N, C-alpha and C positions, 0 to 999 in steps of 0.2 A: 746324206739324205737321197742322192741322185742312185748309189746303189741300193737305197731300202726301198723306195720308188720304183724300180724295177723289177724287185723283188715281187712287190707288192702286185705290180701287173701281171707277174706270170703267174704269182700265184689263186689271181683273178683270171685266169684262161687269157688274159687280154694281151695276145701272140704278138699282133702288129706292134704295139705301141711298146710291148716289152723289146722285141728283137731290135726296134729303130735305136732304145735307148743301147742296149749291149752294142752294136755298131758301133755308135758312137763312143763308147767306153774302149774298143777294139781300137778306133782311129789315135783315140787319147793317147793309149800306150804304146801303141805303134812310134807316134811323135816321140812320145818321153823317152825313148830309147834312141832317137835321133837325137834330141838334145841332149843326153848325157854323155854321149857318146862324144860330141861337139866340144864339150866341155871338159872332156876331158876325167868326168866323175865315175865310180864305181857304181854297182847297185847291188852289192852285198844286201841280202834284205835287211837287215836293222838299219842298215846306213841310207839305203834308198827308202825305207816307212819314216825315219825319221826329216829328212831331208823333204822328201814330198810332203809330208806332214806340215812343215815349218811355210814351204811354198804355197801351199791351199790354204795356209790360213786357220788349220785347223786345231796346231798346237803352237804354242809361243817358248821362246828359248834360243839355246845358242846350238849350231848342229854340230858339235862335239861328240864325239861317242868315244867308248869304252876301248880300251886295248883289247884284240888285236886289229880291230876296225880304224880305217880313217874315214873321218866324217866329211861331209861336202865344204865348202868353204862360204863365208857368208857372201860372195858374189855370185857362186852358182844357185844358192837357195833365191838371190834376187833375179838371176835372169830365167830361172825354172818358174816364179813366180808371175814375170814379164809376160814368158811365153801362155802360159795358162790364162791369165788376164783377157790376154789377145786373142786366142784361138780356142778356149776352153774357159770363159767365165762361169760356165754352170759346175764347173769343178771347185771354184774358188768359195772356201768359207763367206757365208754376208756377215758383214759388219753389225 
């Protein structure tokens, strides 16, 4: 929802609003890299996508992935979710 809104604002030439959202997204990904490093989790694209989707509440399921990838632990998903709720609640799916 957030990314679609940012795209819409840019398409409507509302540059200041779109830029503010882009700056927020950049801060999110910088913090995301930091928390993944702390947790010792990798960020191979399919693993990262699934773990982040689970943490954000956009998908449900188990964090395991097919070989050769190693999915995040459930504890890591919970830790990322807690971080997102605290620092980036606008990036968490609404129930």
